[in-house]
C-alpha positions in Angstrom: 19.3 5.4 9.1 15.3 5.1 9.1 13.8 2.8 7.4 11.0 4.3 4.8 7.9 3.5 2.9 5.9 4.8 0.6 1.4 4.3 1.1 -1.8 5.2 2.1 -3.2 5.4 5.4 -7.1 4.0 5.3 -10.1 5.7 8.0 -11.3 4.4 10.5 -14.4 2.5 9.4 -11.9 0.8 6.8 -9.7 0.4 9.6 -12.7 -1.2 12.0 -14.5 -3.4 9.4 -10.8 -4.5 8.2 -10.4 -5.4 12.3 -13.8 -7.6 12.2 -11.9 -9.9 9.8 -9.2 -10.9 12.1 -11.1 -14.0 13.4 -11.4 -17.7 12.6 -7.4 -18.6 12.5 -5.7 -20.3 15.5 -2.4 -19.0 16.2 -2.5 -16.3 13.9 -0.2 -13.0 14.5 -2.7 -10.4 13.4 -1.6 -7.0 12.5 -2.1 -4.1 14.3 -5.4 -1.8 12.8 -3.1 1.3 13.8 -0.7 0.0 11.2 -2.8 -0.6 8.6 -1.5 0.7 4.8 -1.7 0.1 0.8 2.0 0.1 0.2 3.2 2.1 -3.1 6.9 1.7 -2.7 9.5 0.6 -0.1 12.4 2.4 -0.1 14.5 0.6 2.6 17.4 2.3 4.7 18.0 6.1 4.0 20.6 8.3 5.4 19.1 11.9 6.7 20.5 13.2 3.6 18.8 10.9 1.5 15.9 11.1 3.1 15.4 14.8 2.4 16.0 14.0 -1.1 12.8 11.7 -1.0 11.0 14.1 0.6 11.9 17.4 -2.2 10.6 14.1 -4.9 7.5 13.2 -3.6 7.0 17.0 -3.4 7.0 17.1 -7.0 4.0 14.0 -7.3 0.5 16.0 -8.3 -2.6 13.5 -8.9 -5.7 14.1 -8.6 -7.7 12.8 -5.4 -9.8 9.0 -6.3 -12.0 6.5 -4.9 -10.2 3.5 -3.5 -12.4 0.0 -3.3 -10.9 -3.1 -1.4 -11.8 -6.7 -2.5 -11.6 -10.5 -1.0 -8.6 -11.6 0.7 -5.9 -13.5 -0.1 -2.6 -14.6 0.4 1.3 -14.8 -0.6 3.2 -17.5 -0.1 6.5 -18.8 -0.5 6.1 -22.6 -1.3 3.5 -23.9 0.3 3.8 -21.9 3.8 1.5 -18.5 4.1 3.8 -15.4 4.3 0.8 -12.8 4.3 -2.9 -12.2 4.6 -4.2 -10.0 2.8 -7.2 -7.9 1.8 -7.2 -6.8 -1.7 -7.1 -3.6 -2.9 -8.4 -2.8 -6.5 -6.4 -1.7 -9.0 -7.7 1.4 -10.3 -6.3 3.4 -13.1 -6.1 6.4 -10.6 -4.3 4.3 -7.9 -1.7 2.6 -10.4 -1.0 6.1 -12.0 -0.4 7.4 -8.9 1.6 5.0 -8.1 3.8 4.7 -11.6 4.5 7.9 -10.9 5.8 7.1 -7.8 8.0 5.0 -9.0 9.5 6.2 -12.1 10.3 9.0 -10.2 12.8 6.5 -8.2 13.3 4.3 -10.2 13.9 5.9 -13.6 16.0 2.9 -15.2 13.2 0.4 -14.1 10.8 -1.8 -16.5 7.6 -0.3 -15.2 6.1 -2.6 -17.1 7.8 -5.6 -15.2 7.7 -4.0 -12.0 3.7 -3.8 -12.6 3.4 -7.8 -12.9 4.6 -7.9 -10.0 2.9 -5.1 -7.6 -0.3 -6.9 -5.6 -1.4 -3.5 -4.3 -3.0 -5.2 -0.4 -3.6 -4.0 3.0 -2.0 -6.8 5.1 -4.3 -8.6 7.3 -1.9 -11.6 9.5 1.8 -12.1 9.2 1.8 -16.5 10.1 4.4 -17.6 11.0 3.7 -21.7 10.7 0.4 -21.5 8.5 0.8 -23.6 5.0 -1.5 -22.2 1.8 -3.9 -25.2 3.0 -4.2 -23.6 6.6 -6.0 -20.5 5.8 -7.6 -21.3 2.5 -11.4 -22.1 4.6 -10.4 -18.3 5.4 -9.8 -16.9 2.4 -13.0 -18.9 1.1 -15.3 -17.6 4.0 -14.0 -14.3 3.4 -13.9 -13.7 -0.6 -16.7 -11.8 -0.8 -15.4 -8.6 1.5 -16.0 -6.0 -0.3 -15.2 -2.2 0.8 -16.5 0.8 -2.3 -15.2 4.4 -2.5 -12.7 5.1 0.2 -11.4 8.5 -0.9 -7.8 9.4 -0.8 -6.9 12.7 -0.8 -3.0 12.3 0.2 -0.6 9.6 1.0 2.4 9.7 3.1 5.6 9.0 3.4 6.2 6.5 6.7 9.1 5.3 9.1 9.2 1.5 10.0 10.6 0.5 12.3 10.5 -3.3 13.8 9.1 -3.8 17.5 8.7 -6.6 20.2 5.1 -6.5 18.9 5.6 -6.3 15.7 6.4 -3.9 12.8 5.3 -0.3 13.9 4.8 2.9 11.2 5.4 6.1 11.8 3.6 9.1 8.6 6.9 11.5 8.3 5.1 13.2 5.8 2.1 13.7 4.2 1.5 14.6 0.6 -2.5 16.1 -0.4 -3.6 15.6 -4.0 -2.4 18.5 -6.7 -4.3 18.9 -9.6 -1.9 17.7 -12.6 -0.5 20.6 -14.5 -2.0 21.3 -18.3 -0.2 20.5 -21.1 1.4 23.5 -22.8 0.2 22.7 -26.4 2.0 24.1 -28.8 -0.6 25.2 -32.1 -1.6 28.0 -32.2 -5.5 29.6 -32.0 -7.1 29.6 -35.5 
């Protein structure tokens, strides 16, 4: 079995900028910068045959290149515990269209409106183990103005995820380059 997900990689200049945010909280488990990414779809464990089907399915996705924008930092929580600290990704029309196109291929019966009401694009910076929301609030307040604009996105990736003693590690299995959507055929006759 192979654990997989679909996402966007970030360029080195973005890695460096995000790495500069990884300070100021004692006993924090900061994410390795080489694993920074934006998850578009988590799939989970698949067999070799299922992996081939996923690869074939992703080859059908068509999208135009677009720009990614990062805005601020935040956190996910469960009760009073902080479960992740992240850099926010702006929900642009292009990013959401790509995400919806990918998710529609794998969840033909899903209510996409419900999916997107829970979808929060982000780049994980830290995975706290014993920090409360109160512990991380000053970090969030201090970094709320963080922003990076116009990060070029020309491809998305199929990743393999592995747990290691040092934390999660990811390898890119396949890359899917932007291909403009095919024009819609018109049934109307020329006048």
